[in-house]
MIRO-492292 format. One line per 2 residues: their letters; for each residue x negated, y negated, z of C-alpha. Coordinates in nm, 4 decimals, decimal comma, padded with zeros to 6 digits. Layout:
REM MIRO-492292
a	X/Y/Z; ...
***
This chain:
REM MIRO-492292
mr	-01,5344/-01,1040/00,9652; -01,6370/-00,7410/01,0196
rr	-01,5780/-00,5283/00,7118; -01,3409/-00,2423/00,7796
ta	-01,4760/00,1061/00,7386; -01,2974/00,3731/00,5410
ad	-01,1780/00,5270/00,8644; -01,0440/00,1927/00,9844
rt	-00,8629/00,1157/00,6647; -00,7029/00,4511/00,6083
rg	-00,5485/00,5083/00,9428; -00,2071/00,6669/00,9098
vr	-00,0194/00,4873/01,1845; -00,0194/00,1184/01,2647
pg	-00,0337/00,0282/01,6374; 00,2998/00,1252/01,7836
aa	00,4304/00,2695/01,4564; 00,4795/00,6141/01,6031
er	00,7308/00,4712/01,8484; 00,9093/00,2514/01,5984
ka	01,2307/00,3755/01,4440; 01,2381/00,4165/01,0681
rp	01,4966/00,1612/00,9664; 01,6516/00,0583/00,6359
ar	01,4424/-00,1978/00,4522; 01,5652/-00,5194/00,5354
rg	01,6968/-00,6975/00,3563; 01,3591/-05,1482/01,3423
rt	01,5579/-05,3579/01,0809; 01,7528/-05,1582/00,8381
sr	01,8924/-05,2403/00,5003; 02,2217/-05,0905/00,3886
vr	02,2793/-04,9550/00,0420; 02,6390/-04,9103/-00,0713
ad	02,7323/-04,6087/-00,2799; 03,0395/-04,4896/-00,4565
rg	03,1928/-04,2207/-00,2362; 03,3546/-04,0316/-00,5214
vl	03,0237/-03,9984/-00,7054; 02,8487/-03,8811/-00,3899
rl	03,1158/-03,6195/-00,3248; 03,0741/-03,4874/-00,6798
av	02,6957/-03,4825/-00,6336; 02,7279/-03,2862/-00,3110
la	02,9618/-03,0368/-00,4819; 02,7228/-02,9977/-00,7743
tl	02,4323/-02,9373/-00,5350; 02,6342/-02,6665/-00,3593
lv	02,7073/-02,4927/-00,6896; 02,3457/-02,5080/-00,8056
aa	02,2130/-02,3835/-00,4731; 02,4456/-02,0852/-00,4903
cp	02,2509/-01,9451/-00,7848; 01,9217/-01,8727/-00,5985
ga	02,1236/-01,7205/-00,3174; 02,2995/-01,4869/-00,5596
al	01,9666/-01,3921/-00,7154; 01,8182/-01,3156/-00,3759
ea	02,1190/-01,1016/-00,2877; 02,0839/-00,9120/-00,6143
rg	01,7171/-00,8540/-00,5348; 01,8084/-00,7154/-00,1963
qg	02,0540/-00,4700/-00,3530; 01,8363/-00,3576/-00,6398
ll	01,4734/-00,3607/-00,5240; 01,3196/-00,0135/-00,5435
gr	01,6643/00,1390/-00,5913; 01,7713/00,0944/-00,2308
qa	02,0843/00,2807/-00,1326; 02,2939/00,3621/00,1714
pd	02,0989/00,6005/00,3979; 02,1898/00,9674/00,3492
vg	02,0676/01,0539/00,7003; 02,1210/00,8822/01,0319
pe	01,8689/00,6482/01,1971; 01,7896/00,8997/01,4708
qa	01,7108/01,1707/01,2144; 01,4871/00,9316/01,0220
ag	01,3107/00,8244/01,3427; 01,2465/01,1870/01,4342
af	01,1107/01,2599/01,0875; 00,8873/00,9534/01,1084
re	00,7383/01,0743/01,4388; 00,6929/01,4224/01,2924
an	00,5060/01,2822/00,9902; 00,2826/01,0715/01,2144
el	00,1956/01,3789/01,4221; 00,1158/01,5796/01,1089
ya	-00,1107/01,3018/00,9894; -00,2897/01,2868/01,3243
eg	-00,3474/01,6638/01,3035; -00,5063/01,6236/00,9595
sh	-00,2155/01,7721/00,7624; -00,2046/01,4814/00,5211
ga	-00,0172/01,6584/00,2420; 00,2552/01,7786/00,4771
aa	00,2814/01,4328/00,6343; 00,3225/01,2767/00,2895
ev	00,6094/01,5143/00,2106; 00,7943/01,4108/00,5277
ye	00,7416/01,0401/00,4558; 00,8790/01,0942/00,1052
ai	01,1815/01,2738/00,2498; 01,2509/00,9691/00,4683
la	01,2376/00,7454/00,1610; 01,4577/00,9848/-00,0354
gg	01,7121/00,9549/00,2457; 01,7476/00,5829/00,1752
fh	01,5168/00,4306/00,4386; 01,2904/00,2074/00,2285
na	01,0613/00,0568/00,4875; 00,7197/-00,1069/00,4404
dv	00,5612/00,0928/00,7252; 00,6839/00,4205/00,5768
yy	00,5337/00,3318/00,2369; 00,2128/00,2229/00,4096
nl	00,1784/00,5485/00,6030; 00,2666/00,7467/00,2906
an	-00,0072/00,5660/00,0972; -00,2617/00,6447/00,3705
ar	-00,1617/01,0114/00,3678; -00,1891/01,0265/-00,0116
ym	-00,5318/00,8638/-00,0028; -00,6589/01,1082/00,2580
ag	-00,5189/01,3937/00,0464; -00,7209/01,2663/-00,2522
di	-00,4349/01,1200/-00,4582; -00,5657/00,7699/-00,5184
aq	-00,2973/00,6747/-00,7732; -00,0116/00,7483/-00,5336
av	-00,2021/00,5625/-00,2613; -00,2143/00,2497/-00,4776
lg	00,1542/00,2914/-00,5609; 00,2464/00,3218/-00,1923
ye	00,0523/00,0126/-00,0877; 00,2035/-00,1864/-00,3750
ra	00,5548/-00,0824/-00,2723; 00,4859/-00,1677/00,0909
lr	00,3767/-00,5165/-00,0152; 00,6772/-00,5470/-00,2447
ld	00,8999/-00,5004/00,0614; 00,6827/-00,6990/00,3038
gs	00,4338/-00,9371/00,1449; 00,2877/-01,0219/00,4876
he	00,1837/-00,6606/00,5577; -00,1860/-00,7310/00,6184
da	-00,2906/-00,3666/00,6633; -00,1354/-00,2655/00,3317
aa	-00,3053/-00,5578/00,1561; -00,6449/-00,4728/00,3094
nl	-00,6181/-00,1026/00,2251; -00,5068/-00,1801/-00,1297
ef	-00,8150/-00,3949/-00,1881; -01,0313/-00,1218/-00,0352
vr	-00,8876/00,1470/-00,2638; -00,9076/-00,0734/-00,5727
eq	-01,2834/-00,0932/-00,5263; -01,2971/00,2810/-00,5972
la	-01,0964/00,2770/-00,9220; -01,2542/00,3545/-01,2582
dr	-01,0851/00,0487/-01,4145; -01,1997/-00,2613/-01,2273
qv	-00,9388/-00,5363/-01,2561; -01,0318/-00,9009/-01,2079
rv	-00,7895/-01,1392/-01,0386; -00,6651/-01,4074/-01,2782
gg	-00,5441/-01,7589/-01,2094; -00,8393/-01,8919/-01,0112
af	-00,8279/-02,0405/-00,6629; -00,4683/-02,1660/-00,6957
sa	-00,3351/-01,8208/-00,7823; -00,5271/-01,6648/-00,4929
al	-00,3964/-01,9279/-00,2499; -00,0400/-01,8741/-00,3735
er	-00,0719/-01,5000/-00,3230; -00,2025/-01,5493/00,0317
ff	00,0885/-01,7841/00,1016; 00,3458/-01,5284/-00,0108
rr	00,1799/-01,2578/00,1955; 00,1851/-01,4666/00,5115
vg	00,5277/-01,6240/00,4712; 00,7193/-01,3486/00,2930
tg	01,0255/-01,3818/00,0734; 01,2729/-01,3648/00,3618
rl	01,1137/-01,6490/00,5567; 01,0812/-01,8581/00,2427
al	01,4507/-01,8039/00,1667; 01,5346/-01,9071/00,5242
lv	01,3275/-02,2261/00,4853; 01,5060/-02,3100/00,1596
sl	01,8430/-02,2602/00,3309; 01,7467/-02,4833/00,6233
ly	01,6212/-02,7606/00,3954; 01,9359/-02,7319/00,1871
fv	02,1678/-02,7738/00,4869; 01,9559/-03,0602/00,6222
ai	01,9896/-03,2374/00,2867; 02,3654/-03,1762/00,2830
gc	02,3922/-03,2972/00,6421; 02,2115/-03,6224/00,5618
av	02,4323/-03,6796/00,2569; 02,7501/-03,6132/00,4554
ag	02,6313/-03,8451/00,7334; 02,5843/-04,1250/00,4819
il	02,9266/-04,0628/00,3309; 03,0991/-04,0671/00,6683
rg	02,9198/-04,3870/00,7726; 03,0211/-04,5530/00,4490
af	02,6622/-04,6636/00,3848; 02,3125/-04,5240/00,3667
qs	02,0497/-04,6829/00,5881; 01,6954/-04,6978/00,4531
wl	01,5649/-04,4317/00,6938; 01,8437/-04,1972/00,5863
lr	01,7640/-04,2478/00,2201; 01,3957/-04,1778/00,2849
ai	01,4859/-03,8631/00,4775; 01,7063/-03,7424/00,1935
vv	01,4294/-03,8020/-00,0614; 01,1677/-03,6188/00,1477
va	01,3970/-03,3239/00,2156; 01,5015/-03,3091/-00,1509
vl	01,1375/-03,2969/-00,2653; 01,0589/-03,0203/-00,0163
lv	01,3716/-02,8346/-00,1245; 01,2698/-02,8475/-00,4910
lt	00,9172/-02,7260/-00,4113; 01,0208/-02,4404/-00,1826
gg	01,3092/-02,3477/-00,4121; 01,0659/-02,3260/-00,7025
ll	00,8327/-02,1014/-00,5015; 01,1245/-01,8809/-00,4018
gy	01,2425/-01,8552/-00,7618; 00,8912/-01,7621/-00,8739
ri	00,8690/-01,4945/-00,6051; 01,2078/-01,3464/-00,6978
hr	01,1066/-01,3474/-01,0640; 00,7821/-01,1653/-00,9836
tt	00,9544/-00,8976/-00,7753; 01,2687/-00,8378/-00,9835
vv	01,2250/-00,9533/-01,3442; 00,8577/-00,8664/-01,3976
re	00,8249/-00,4872/-01,4155; 00,4927/-00,3494/-01,2969
av	00,3677/00,0062/-01,2735; 00,0659/00,2145/-01,1754
iv	-00,1141/00,4688/-01,3934; -00,0650/00,8057/-01,2200
aa	-00,2545/01,0312/-01,4646; -00,6310/01,0751/-01,4390
dv	-00,7103/00,9592/-01,7940; -00,4582/00,8098/-02,0363
pv	-00,5148/00,7221/-02,4047; -00,3431/00,3982/-02,5050
rt	-00,2369/00,3811/-02,8703; -00,1188/00,1209/-03,1204
gp	00,2323/00,2702/-03,1354; 00,4739/00,5086/-02,9616
gd	00,3313/00,8421/-03,0768; 00,0245/01,0659/-03,0758
df	-00,0344/00,9961/-03,4467; -00,1072/00,6274/-03,3846
vl	-00,4604/00,4905/-03,3508; -00,6292/00,5153/-03,0113
ef	-00,7097/00,1652/-02,8833; -00,8511/00,2194/-02,5335
rl	-00,8118/00,4359/-02,2239; -00,6769/00,3672/-01,8764
he	-00,7336/00,5620/-01,5572; -00,5423/00,6485/-01,2408
gt	-00,4573/00,3670/-01,0029; -00,4699/00,0886/-01,2629
kv	-00,1853/-00,1594/-01,2365; -00,0099/-00,2532/-01,5608
rl	00,2910/-00,4552/-01,6707; 00,5749/-00,2702/-01,8432
re	00,6804/-00,4443/-02,1630; 00,9010/-00,1983/-02,3515
ar	01,0141/00,1650/-02,3566; 01,0864/00,3769/-02,6635
dd	01,1169/00,7534/-02,7177; 00,9437/00,8565/-02,3926
wa	00,6675/00,6047/-02,4567; 00,6010/00,2760/-02,2761
rv	00,4306/-00,0367/-02,4048; 00,2091/-00,1829/-02,1337
sv	-00,0358/-00,4670/-02,0899; -00,3201/-00,5193/-01,8459
eg	-00,2953/-00,8502/-01,6621; -00,5837/-01,0899/-01,7183
td	-00,6863/-00,9244/-02,0457; -00,5639/-00,8977/-02,4032
le	-00,5316/-00,5196/-02,3704; -00,1898/-00,3930/-02,4753
gw	-00,0621/-00,0684/-02,6216; 00,1553/00,2402/-02,5922
lp	00,1159/00,5362/-02,3583; 00,3350/00,8338/-02,2548
er	00,6007/00,7192/-02,0114; 00,5285/01,0113/-01,7775
tv	00,1776/00,8772/-01,7115; 00,3021/00,5642/-01,5305
ee	00,5273/00,5125/-01,2316; 00,7066/00,1831/-01,1708
i	00,6378/-00,0022/-00,8466
***
């Protein structure tokens, strides 16, 4: 595959993006096996109650991710601002374009393409930390955004702190899966499998018996439901429970405690991704994934994804 050049990877507008409206982030023989109908009805009810939990978690994610809110401006105004920002970027006014993209986001339109274009504008303006932050937020909203993923990897190669991916081949494959499928599609697949399983169970109850092929179908669908449900739960956990941030200051001393009088342990630099562990008195305790590095730094030097 041809390696993208810097010009290729930092383009401000995806194909057709200038015409796309800025929109709110979206959110044979058979054997019969008799069964007690009352027990099956209770099992079906229990399955319904259990399955409601992931749905509630996904809904909470949709309401809370990146502080989404009701748009303060209308869709037409946001679309006009998006076109204006794209034109500014094309003219080389990257700083001005970034300000317009940020105004769109401040108006409540949290869209992956807007974050992507904002990140490109910030990179071209020389703000590599905000570029990383923008690409990360674009991927948080749309894990299948291939351009954002490619540009993020490109920018990471230029960071002072080189981070190594942890987890081996399985972790890399899982990340590629989430990027291609996305949380929304995975949630849809879980819902479909769930209703198929319920449909098979109801069919057996209404027939008064479960044929062997129906039992096999239920088992297969149940296994797939558990697997996909587990993946969905992991993805929701990663995007809502795990708090991650990006270092936005050029050079940050990390200390053993929340204060300048504590011992300096190491230093981090702009664009490095960290995990937020704790906050206390305007200080944040962070850790670097894949290492044993952990310590305290001023809260103003990091910005949450």
